[in-house]
TIRO-2110 file (N, C-alpha, C; in Angstrom, 1 decimal):
// TIRO-2110
-14.6, 31.6, 11.8, N, 1, A
-13.9, 32.7, 12.4, CA, 1, A
-12.4, 32.5, 12.5, C, 1, A
-11.6, 33.4, 12.1, N, 2, A
-10.2, 33.2, 12.1, CA, 2, A
-9.6, 33.8, 13.4, C, 2, A
-8.8, 33.0, 14.1, N, 3, A
-8.2, 33.5, 15.3, CA, 3, A
-6.8, 34.0, 15.0, C, 3, A
-6.5, 35.0, 15.8, N, 4, A
-5.1, 35.6, 15.6, CA, 4, A
-4.1, 34.7, 16.4, C, 4, A
-2.9, 35.0, 16.2, N, 5, A
-1.8, 34.2, 16.8, CA, 5, A
-1.9, 34.5, 18.4, C, 5, A
-2.1, 35.7, 18.8, N, 6, A
-2.2, 36.0, 20.2, CA, 6, A
-3.4, 35.3, 20.9, C, 6, A
-4.5, 35.2, 20.1, N, 7, A
-5.6, 34.5, 20.7, CA, 7, A
-5.4, 33.0, 20.9, C, 7, A
-4.7, 32.4, 19.9, N, 8, A
-4.3, 31.0, 20.0, CA, 8, A
-3.4, 30.8, 21.2, C, 8, A
-2.4, 31.6, 21.4, N, 9, A
-1.5, 31.5, 22.5, CA, 9, A
-2.2, 31.7, 23.8, C, 9, A
-3.1, 32.6, 23.9, N, 10, A
-3.9, 32.8, 25.1, CA, 10, A
-4.8, 31.6, 25.4, C, 10, A
-5.4, 31.0, 24.4, N, 11, A
-6.1, 29.8, 24.6, CA, 11, A
-5.3, 28.6, 25.1, C, 11, A
-4.1, 28.5, 24.6, N, 12, A
-3.2, 27.4, 25.0, CA, 12, A
-2.7, 27.6, 26.4, C, 12, A
-2.3, 28.8, 26.8, N, 13, A
-1.7, 29.0, 28.1, CA, 13, A
-2.7, 29.3, 29.2, C, 13, A
-3.9, 29.8, 28.8, N, 14, A
-4.9, 30.1, 29.8, CA, 14, A
-4.7, 31.5, 30.4, C, 14, A
-3.7, 32.3, 30.0, N, 15, A
-3.5, 33.6, 30.4, CA, 15, A
-4.2, 34.6, 29.4, C, 15, A
-5.1, 35.4, 29.9, N, 16, A
-5.8, 36.3, 29.0, CA, 16, A
-5.1, 37.6, 28.8, C, 16, A
-4.1, 37.8, 29.6, N, 17, A
-3.4, 39.1, 29.4, CA, 17, A
-1.9, 38.8, 29.1, C, 17, A
-1.4, 39.2, 28.0, N, 18, A
0.0, 39.0, 27.7, CA, 18, A
1.0, 39.6, 28.7, C, 18, A
0.5, 40.5, 29.5, N, 19, A
1.3, 41.2, 30.5, CA, 19, A
1.7, 40.2, 31.7, C, 19, A
1.0, 39.1, 31.8, N, 20, A
1.3, 38.2, 32.9, CA, 20, A
2.2, 37.1, 32.4, C, 20, A
2.6, 37.1, 31.2, N, 21, A
3.5, 36.1, 30.7, CA, 21, A
4.9, 36.4, 31.3, C, 21, A
5.6, 35.3, 31.5, N, 22, A
7.0, 35.5, 32.0, CA, 22, A
7.9, 35.6, 30.8, C, 22, A
9.2, 35.9, 31.1, N, 23, A
10.2, 36.1, 30.0, CA, 23, A
10.3, 34.9, 29.1, C, 23, A
10.2, 33.7, 29.7, N, 24, A
10.4, 32.4, 28.9, CA, 24, A
9.2, 32.3, 27.9, C, 24, A
8.0, 32.6, 28.4, N, 25, A
6.8, 32.4, 27.5, CA, 25, A
6.9, 33.4, 26.3, C, 25, A
7.3, 34.6, 26.6, N, 26, A
7.5, 35.6, 25.6, CA, 26, A
8.5, 35.2, 24.5, C, 26, A
9.7, 34.6, 25.0, N, 27, A
10.7, 34.1, 24.1, CA, 27, A
10.1, 32.9, 23.2, C, 27, A
9.3, 32.1, 23.8, N, 28, A
8.7, 30.9, 23.1, CA, 28, A
7.8, 31.4, 22.0, C, 28, A
7.0, 32.5, 22.3, N, 29, A
6.1, 33.0, 21.3, CA, 29, A
6.9, 33.6, 20.2, C, 29, A
7.9, 34.4, 20.5, N, 30, A
8.8, 35.0, 19.5, CA, 30, A
9.4, 33.9, 18.6, C, 30, A
9.9, 32.8, 19.2, N, 31, A
10.5, 31.7, 18.5, CA, 31, A
9.5, 31.1, 17.5, C, 31, A
8.2, 30.9, 18.0, N, 32, A
7.2, 30.3, 17.1, CA, 32, A
6.9, 31.2, 16.0, C, 32, A
6.9, 32.5, 16.2, N, 33, A
6.6, 33.5, 15.1, CA, 33, A
7.7, 33.5, 14.1, C, 33, A
9.0, 33.4, 14.5, N, 34, A
10.1, 33.4, 13.6, CA, 34, A
10.3, 32.2, 12.8, C, 34, A
10.0, 31.0, 13.4, N, 35, A
10.2, 29.7, 12.6, CA, 35, A
9.2, 29.6, 11.5, C, 35, A
9.6, 29.6, 10.3, N, 36, A
8.7, 29.6, 9.2, CA, 36, A
8.8, 28.3, 8.5, C, 36, A
9.7, 27.4, 8.8, N, 37, A
9.8, 26.1, 8.1, CA, 37, A
11.2, 25.5, 8.4, C, 37, A
11.6, 24.6, 7.6, N, 38, A
12.9, 23.9, 7.8, CA, 38, A
14.0, 24.6, 7.1, C, 38, A
15.2, 24.5, 7.7, N, 39, A
16.3, 25.1, 7.1, CA, 39, A
16.8, 24.3, 5.9, C, 39, A
17.6, 24.9, 5.1, N, 40, A
18.2, 24.2, 4.0, CA, 40, A
19.0, 23.0, 4.4, C, 40, A
19.8, 23.1, 5.5, N, 41, A
20.6, 22.0, 6.0, CA, 41, A
19.7, 20.8, 6.4, C, 41, A
18.6, 21.1, 7.1, N, 42, A
17.7, 20.1, 7.5, CA, 42, A
17.1, 19.3, 6.3, C, 42, A
16.7, 20.1, 5.3, N, 43, A
16.1, 19.5, 4.1, CA, 43, A
17.2, 18.6, 3.3, C, 43, A
18.4, 19.1, 3.3, N, 44, A
19.5, 18.3, 2.6, CA, 44, A
19.8, 17.1, 3.4, C, 44, A
19.8, 17.1, 4.7, N, 45, A
20.0, 15.9, 5.5, CA, 45, A
18.9, 14.9, 5.3, C, 45, A
17.7, 15.3, 5.2, N, 46, A
16.6, 14.4, 5.0, CA, 46, A
16.7, 13.8, 3.6, C, 46, A
17.1, 14.6, 2.6, N, 47, A
17.3, 14.2, 1.2, CA, 47, A
18.4, 13.1, 1.1, C, 47, A
19.5, 13.4, 1.8, N, 48, A
20.6, 12.4, 1.8, CA, 48, A
20.2, 11.1, 2.4, C, 48, A
19.5, 11.1, 3.5, N, 49, A
19.0, 9.9, 4.2, CA, 49, A
18.1, 9.1, 3.2, C, 49, A
17.2, 9.8, 2.6, N, 50, A
16.3, 9.1, 1.7, CA, 50, A
17.0, 8.5, 0.5, C, 50, A
18.0, 9.2, 0.0, N, 51, A
18.8, 8.7, -1.1, CA, 51, A
19.6, 7.5, -0.8, C, 51, A
20.1, 7.4, 0.4, N, 52, A
20.8, 6.2, 0.9, CA, 52, A
19.9, 5.1, 1.0, C, 52, A
18.7, 5.3, 1.6, N, 53, A
17.7, 4.2, 1.7, CA, 53, A
17.3, 3.7, 0.3, C, 53, A
17.1, 4.6, -0.7, N, 54, A
16.7, 4.2, -2.0, CA, 54, A
17.8, 3.4, -2.7, C, 54, A
19.1, 3.8, -2.4, N, 55, A
20.2, 3.1, -3.0, CA, 55, A
20.3, 1.7, -2.5, C, 55, A
19.8, 1.4, -1.3, N, 56, A
19.9, 0.1, -0.8, CA, 56, A
18.6, -0.7, -1.2, C, 56, A
17.4, 0.0, -1.2, N, 57, A
16.2, -0.7, -1.4, CA, 57, A
15.9, -1.1, -2.8, C, 57, A
16.3, -0.3, -3.8, N, 58, A
15.9, -0.5, -5.2, CA, 58, A
16.6, -1.8, -5.7, C, 58, A
17.9, -2.0, -5.5, N, 59, A
18.5, -3.2, -6.0, CA, 59, A
18.0, -4.5, -5.3, C, 59, A
17.6, -4.3, -4.0, N, 60, A
17.1, -5.5, -3.3, CA, 60, A
15.7, -5.8, -3.9, C, 60, A
14.9, -4.8, -4.2, N, 61, A
13.6, -5.1, -4.8, CA, 61, A
13.7, -5.7, -6.2, C, 61, A
14.7, -5.2, -7.0, N, 62, A
14.9, -5.8, -8.3, CA, 62, A
15.3, -7.2, -8.2, C, 62, A
16.0, -7.6, -7.2, N, 63, A
16.4, -9.0, -7.0, CA, 63, A
15.2, -9.9, -6.7, C, 63, A
14.3, -9.3, -5.9, N, 64, A
13.0, -10.0, -5.5, CA, 64, A
12.2, -10.2, -6.7, C, 64, A
12.1, -9.2, -7.6, N, 65, A
11.3, -9.3, -8.8, CA, 65, A
11.9, -10.4, -9.7, C, 65, A
13.2, -10.4, -9.9, N, 66, A
13.8, -11.4, -10.7, CA, 66, A
13.6, -12.8, -10.2, C, 66, A
13.7, -13.0, -8.9, N, 67, A
13.4, -14.3, -8.3, CA, 67, A
12.0, -14.7, -8.5, C, 67, A
11.1, -13.8, -8.4, N, 68, A
9.7, -14.1, -8.6, CA, 68, A
9.4, -14.5, -10.0, C, 68, A
10.0, -13.8, -11.0, N, 69, A
9.8, -14.2, -12.4, CA, 69, A
10.4, -15.6, -12.7, C, 69, A
11.5, -15.8, -12.1, N, 70, A
12.2, -17.1, -12.3, CA, 70, A
11.3, -18.2, -11.7, C, 70, A
10.8, -18.1, -10.5, N, 71, A
10.0, -19.1, -9.9, CA, 71, A
8.7, -19.3, -10.7, C, 71, A
8.1, -18.2, -11.2, N, 72, A
6.9, -18.3, -12.0, CA, 72, A
7.2, -19.1, -13.3, C, 72, A
8.3, -18.9, -13.9, N, 73, A
8.7, -19.6, -15.1, CA, 73, A
8.9, -21.1, -14.9, C, 73, A
9.6, -21.4, -13.7, N, 74, A
9.8, -22.8, -13.4, CA, 74, A
8.4, -23.5, -13.2, C, 74, A
7.6, -22.8, -12.5, N, 75, A
6.3, -23.4, -12.2, CA, 75, A
5.5, -23.6, -13.5, C, 75, A
5.4, -22.6, -14.3, N, 76, A
4.7, -22.7, -15.5, CA, 76, A
5.3, -23.7, -16.5, C, 76, A
6.6, -23.9, -16.5, N, 77, A
7.2, -24.9, -17.4, CA, 77, A
6.8, -26.3, -16.9, C, 77, A
6.7, -26.5, -15.6, N, 78, A
6.2, -27.8, -15.1, CA, 78, A
4.7, -28.0, -15.4, C, 78, A
3.9, -27.0, -15.3, N, 79, A
2.5, -27.1, -15.7, CA, 79, A
2.4, -27.4, -17.2, C, 79, A
3.2, -26.8, -18.0, N, 80, A
3.2, -27.0, -19.4, CA, 80, A
3.7, -28.4, -19.7, C, 80, A
4.7, -28.9, -19.0, N, 81, A
5.1, -30.3, -19.2, CA, 81, A
4.0, -31.3, -18.9, C, 81, A
3.3, -31.0, -17.8, N, 82, A
2.2, -31.9, -17.4, CA, 82, A
1.1, -31.9, -18.5, C, 82, A
0.8, -30.7, -19.0, N, 83, A
-0.2, -30.6, -20.1, CA, 83, A
0.3, -31.3, -21.4, C, 83, A
1.5, -31.2, -21.7, N, 84, A
2.0, -31.8, -22.9, CA, 84, A
2.0, -33.4, -22.7, C, 84, A
2.4, -33.8, -21.5, N, 85, A
2.4, -35.2, -21.3, CA, 85, A
1.0, -35.8, -21.4, C, 85, A
0.0, -35.2, -20.8, N, 86, A
-1.4, -35.6, -20.9, CA, 86, A
-1.9, -35.6, -22.4, C, 86, A
-1.5, -34.6, -23.1, N, 87, A
-1.8, -34.5, -24.6, CA, 87, A
-1.2, -35.7, -25.3, C, 87, A
0.1, -36.0, -25.0, N, 88, A
0.8, -37.1, -25.7, CA, 88, A
0.1, -38.4, -25.4, C, 88, A
-0.2, -38.6, -24.1, N, 89, A
-0.9, -39.9, -23.7, CA, 89, A
-2.2, -40.0, -24.4, C, 89, A
-3.0, -39.0, -24.5, N, 90, A
-4.3, -39.0, -25.1, CA, 90, A
-4.2, -39.3, -26.6, C, 90, A
-3.2, -38.7, -27.3, N, 91, A
-3.0, -38.9, -28.7, CA, 91, A
-2.5, -40.3, -29.0, C, 91, A
-1.7, -40.8, -28.1, N, 92, A
-1.1, -42.2, -28.3, CA, 92, A
-2.3, -43.2, -28.1, C, 92, A
-3.1, -43.0, -27.1, N, 93, A
-4.2, -43.9, -26.8, CA, 93, A
-5.2, -43.9, -28.0, C, 93, A
-5.4, -42.8, -28.6, N, 94, A
-6.3, -42.6, -29.8, CA, 94, A
-5.6, -43.1, -31.1, C, 94, A
-4.3, -43.4, -31.0, N, 95, A
-3.6, -43.9, -32.2, CA, 95, A
-3.2, -42.7, -33.2, C, 95, A
-3.2, -41.5, -32.7, N, 96, A
-2.9, -40.4, -33.5, CA, 96, A
-1.6, -39.7, -33.2, C, 96, A
-0.8, -40.3, -32.4, N, 97, A
0.5, -39.6, -32.1, CA, 97, A
1.5, -39.8, -33.2, C, 97, A
1.8, -38.6, -33.8, N, 98, A
2.7, -38.6, -35.0, CA, 98, A
3.7, -37.5, -34.8, C, 98, A
4.6, -37.4, -35.7, N, 99, A
5.6, -36.3, -35.7, CA, 99, A
4.9, -35.0, -35.9, C, 99, A
3.8, -35.0, -36.7, N, 100, A
3.0, -33.8, -37.0, CA, 100, A
2.4, -33.3, -35.7, C, 100, A
1.9, -34.2, -34.8, N, 101, A
1.3, -33.8, -33.6, CA, 101, A
2.4, -33.1, -32.7, C, 101, A
3.6, -33.6, -32.7, N, 102, A
4.7, -33.0, -32.0, CA, 102, A
5.0, -31.6, -32.6, C, 102, A
5.0, -31.5, -33.9, N, 103, A
5.3, -30.3, -34.6, CA, 103, A
4.3, -29.2, -34.2, C, 103, A
3.0, -29.5, -33.9, N, 104, A
2.0, -28.5, -33.5, CA, 104, A
2.4, -27.9, -32.2, C, 104, A
3.2, -28.6, -31.4, N, 105, A
3.5, -28.1, -30.0, CA, 105, A
4.7, -27.1, -30.1, C, 105, A
5.4, -27.1, -31.2, N, 106, A
6.6, -26.2, -31.3, CA, 106, A
6.1, -24.8, -31.5, C, 106, A
6.8, -23.9, -30.7, N, 107, A
6.5, -22.5, -30.7, CA, 107, A
5.0, -22.2, -30.4, C, 107, A
4.5, -23.0, -29.5, N, 108, A
3.1, -22.9, -29.1, CA, 108, A
2.9, -21.8, -28.1, C, 108, A
2.1, -20.8, -28.4, N, 109, A
1.8, -19.7, -27.5, CA, 109, A
0.8, -20.1, -26.4, C, 109, A
1.3, -20.2, -25.2, N, 110, A
0.4, -20.7, -24.1, CA, 110, A
-0.7, -19.8, -23.7, C, 110, A
-0.6, -18.5, -24.0, N, 111, A
-1.6, -17.6, -23.6, CA, 111, A
-2.7, -17.5, -24.7, C, 111, A
-2.6, -18.2, -25.8, N, 112, A
-3.6, -18.3, -26.8, CA, 112, A
-4.7, -19.3, -26.4, C, 112, A
-5.9, -18.9, -26.3, N, 113, A
-7.0, -19.8, -25.8, CA, 113, A
-7.3, -20.9, -26.9, C, 113, A
-6.8, -20.7, -28.1, N, 114, A
-7.2, -21.7, -29.2, CA, 114, A
-6.0, -22.6, -29.5, C, 114, A
-5.0, -22.7, -28.6, N, 115, A
-3.9, -23.6, -28.9, CA, 115, A
-4.3, -25.1, -28.7, C, 115, A
-3.4, -26.0, -29.2, N, 116, A
-3.8, -27.4, -29.1, CA, 116, A
-3.8, -28.0, -27.7, C, 116, A
-3.2, -27.2, -26.7, N, 117, A
-3.3, -27.7, -25.3, CA, 117, A
-4.4, -27.0, -24.5, C, 117, A
-5.3, -26.4, -25.2, N, 118, A
-6.4, -25.6, -24.5, CA, 118, A
-7.2, -26.5, -23.6, C, 118, A
-7.3, -27.8, -23.9, N, 119, A
-8.1, -28.7, -23.0, CA, 119, A
-7.3, -29.1, -21.8, C, 119, A
-6.0, -28.9, -21.8, N, 120, A
-5.1, -29.4, -20.8, CA, 120, A
-4.5, -28.3, -19.9, C, 120, A
-4.4, -27.1, -20.4, N, 121, A
-3.9, -26.0, -19.7, CA, 121, A
-4.7, -24.7, -20.0, C, 121, A
-4.9, -23.9, -19.0, N, 122, A
-5.7, -22.7, -19.3, CA, 122, A
-4.7, -21.5, -19.2, C, 122, A
-4.6, -20.8, -20.3, N, 123, A
-3.8, -19.6, -20.3, CA, 123, A
-2.3, -19.8, -20.0, C, 123, A
-1.7, -18.8, -19.7, N, 124, A
-0.3, -18.8, -19.4, CA, 124, A
0.2, -17.4, -19.3, C, 124, A
1.4, -17.2, -18.9, N, 125, A
1.9, -15.8, -18.8, CA, 125, A
1.9, -15.2, -20.2, C, 125, A
1.7, -13.9, -20.2, N, 126, A
1.7, -13.2, -21.5, CA, 126, A
3.0, -13.5, -22.2, C, 126, A
2.9, -13.8, -23.5, N, 127, A
4.1, -14.1, -24.4, CA, 127, A
4.9, -15.3, -23.9, C, 127, A
4.3, -16.2, -23.2, N, 128, A
5.0, -17.4, -22.8, CA, 128, A
4.7, -18.5, -23.9, C, 128, A
5.7, -19.3, -24.1, N, 129, A
5.5, -20.3, -25.2, CA, 129, A
6.3, -21.6, -24.9, C, 129, A
5.9, -22.6, -25.6, N, 130, A
6.7, -23.8, -25.6, CA, 130, A
7.6, -23.7, -26.9, C, 130, A
8.9, -23.7, -26.7, N, 131, A
9.8, -23.5, -27.8, CA, 131, A
9.9, -24.8, -28.6, C, 131, A
10.2, -25.9, -27.9, N, 132, A
10.3, -27.2, -28.5, CA, 132, A
9.9, -28.3, -27.6, C, 132, A
9.6, -29.5, -28.2, N, 133, A
9.2, -30.7, -27.4, CA, 133, A
9.9, -31.9, -28.1, C, 133, A
10.4, -32.8, -27.3, N, 134, A
11.0, -34.0, -27.7, CA, 134, A
10.3, -35.1, -26.9, C, 134, A
9.8, -36.1, -27.7, N, 135, A
9.0, -37.2, -27.0, CA, 135, A
9.3, -38.5, -27.8, C, 135, A
9.1, -39.6, -27.0, N, 136, A
9.2, -41.0, -27.6, CA, 136, A
7.8, -41.3, -28.2, C, 136, A
7.7, -41.4, -29.6, N, 137, A
6.4, -41.6, -30.2, CA, 137, A
5.8, -43.0, -29.9, C, 137, A
6.7, -43.9, -29.6, N, 138, A
6.2, -45.3, -29.3, CA, 138, A
5.5, -45.3, -27.9, C, 138, A
6.1, -44.7, -27.0, N, 139, A
5.5, -44.8, -25.6, CA, 139, A
4.7, -43.5, -25.2, C, 139, A
4.8, -42.5, -26.0, N, 140, A
4.1, -41.2, -25.7, CA, 140, A
4.7, -40.5, -24.5, C, 140, A
6.0, -40.8, -24.1, N, 141, A
6.7, -40.3, -23.0, CA, 141, A
7.4, -39.0, -23.4, C, 141, A
7.2, -37.9, -22.7, N, 142, A
7.9, -36.7, -22.9, CA, 142, A
9.3, -36.8, -22.5, C, 142, A
10.3, -36.4, -23.3, N, 143, A
11.7, -36.4, -23.0, CA, 143, A
12.2, -35.1, -22.6, C, 143, A
11.9, -34.1, -23.4, N, 144, A
12.4, -32.7, -23.2, CA, 144, A
11.4, -31.7, -23.7, C, 144, A
11.3, -30.6, -22.9, N, 145, A
10.5, -29.5, -23.2, CA, 145, A
11.3, -28.2, -22.9, C, 145, A
11.2, -27.3, -23.9, N, 146, A
11.9, -26.0, -23.6, CA, 146, A
10.7, -24.9, -23.6, C, 146, A
10.7, -24.3, -22.5, N, 147, A
9.7, -23.2, -22.2, CA, 147, A
10.4, -21.9, -22.2, C, 147, A
9.7, -20.9, -22.7, N, 148, A
10.2, -19.5, -22.7, CA, 148, A
9.2, -18.5, -22.4, C, 148, A
9.5, -17.5, -21.6, N, 149, A
8.7, -16.3, -21.5, CA, 149, A
9.5, -15.1, -21.7, C, 149, A
9.0, -13.9, -21.4, N, 150, A
9.8, -12.7, -21.7, CA, 150, A
11.1, -12.6, -21.0, C, 150, A
11.3, -13.3, -19.9, N, 151, A
12.4, -13.1, -19.1, CA, 151, A
13.3, -14.3, -18.9, C, 151, A
12.8, -15.5, -19.0, N, 152, A
13.5, -16.7, -18.7, CA, 152, A
13.2, -17.8, -19.7, C, 152, A
14.2, -18.6, -20.0, N, 153, A
14.1, -19.8, -20.8, CA, 153, A
14.4, -21.0, -20.0, C, 153, A
13.5, -21.9, -19.9, N, 154, A
13.7, -23.1, -19.0, CA, 154, A
13.7, -24.4, -19.9, C, 154, A
14.7, -25.2, -19.7, N, 155, A
14.8, -26.5, -20.4, CA, 155, A
14.5, -27.6, -19.3, C, 155, A
13.5, -28.3, -19.6, N, 156, A
13.0, -29.4, -18.7, CA, 156, A
13.2, -30.7, -19.4, C, 156, A
14.0, -31.6, -18.8, N, 157, A
14.2, -32.9, -19.3, CA, 157, A
13.6, -33.9, -18.3, C, 157, A
13.1, -35.0, -18.9, N, 158, A
12.5, -36.1, -18.1, CA, 158, A
13.3, -37.3, -18.3, C, 158, A
13.8, -37.9, -17.2, N, 159, A
14.6, -39.1, -17.2, CA, 159, A
13.7, -40.3, -17.5, C, 159, A
14.3, -41.5, -17.7, N, 160, A
13.6, -42.7, -17.9, CA, 160, A
12.6, -43.0, -16.7, C, 160, A
13.1, -42.7, -15.5, N, 161, A
12.3, -43.0, -14.3, CA, 161, A
11.3, -41.9, -14.0, C, 161, A
11.2, -40.9, -14.8, N, 162, A
10.2, -39.8, -14.6, CA, 162, A
10.7, -38.6, -13.9, C, 162, A
12.0, -38.7, -13.5, N, 163, A
12.5, -37.5, -12.7, CA, 163, A
12.7, -36.3, -13.7, C, 163, A
12.3, -35.2, -13.2, N, 164, A
12.4, -34.0, -14.1, CA, 164, A
13.6, -33.2, -13.6, C, 164, A
14.4, -32.7, -14.6, N, 165, A
15.6, -31.9, -14.3, CA, 165, A
15.3, -30.6, -15.1, C, 165, A
15.6, -29.5, -14.4, N, 166, A
15.4, -28.2, -15.0, CA, 166, A
16.7, -27.4, -15.1, C, 166, A
16.9, -26.7, -16.2, N, 167, A
18.0, -25.7, -16.3, CA, 167, A
17.4, -24.4, -16.8, C, 167, A
18.0, -23.3, -16.5, N, 168, A
17.5, -22.0, -16.9, CA, 168, A
18.5, -21.2, -17.7, C, 168, A
18.0, -20.4, -18.6, N, 169, A
18.9, -19.4, -19.3, CA, 169, A
18.2, -18.1, -19.1, C, 169, A
18.6, -17.2, -18.2, N, 170, A
18.0, -15.9, -18.0, CA, 170, A
18.4, -15.0, -19.2, C, 170, A
17.3, -14.4, -19.7, N, 171, A
17.5, -13.5, -20.8, CA, 171, A
17.7, -12.1, -20.3, C, 171, A
18.6, -11.4, -20.9, N, 172, A
18.9, -10.0, -20.4, CA, 172, A
18.0, -9.0, -21.2, C, 172, A
16.7, -9.0, -20.9, N, 173, A
15.8, -8.1, -21.6, CA, 173, A
15.2, -7.2, -20.5, C, 173, A
15.1, -6.0, -20.8, N, 174, A
14.5, -5.0, -19.9, CA, 174, A
13.0, -5.1, -20.0, C, 174, A
12.3, -4.6, -18.9, N, 175, A
10.8, -4.6, -18.9, CA, 175, A
10.3, -4.0, -20.2, C, 175, A
END
């Protein structure tokens, strides 16, 4: 059942007869009948406030995304370095560590489940790869690894004492 406007007002105020309403109640009813929505000025004010908020929020969010990609690349480059180091030790122990084994690690797609490091690392970010590897063939010690994904290129060097140093080269590629 659909109620009329007068019936709704009567229900809200408890007065069954509009004749008992005071002048203020009648003005309020008329005001409610006349207001059909927001004015253009009100809508423009809301739009301006939202635009200002977006102008502040979007660049900040982009910075957070860039930091997260960078942190992910640093972490994955360290994981890749650990996997390469284990691979080198295993190949050295088996007497198979050669320049050819190092060459297999060049431009190695980490997200490929069939790569030579599949036993040491599972997956990787999409399109992430080991660009190059430098190692001491006599000791099996990793010296340098360059890791790259879609957004960041990380160069990881290992000192004689095992300390790892990382440098990054952010690529200016859009999503």
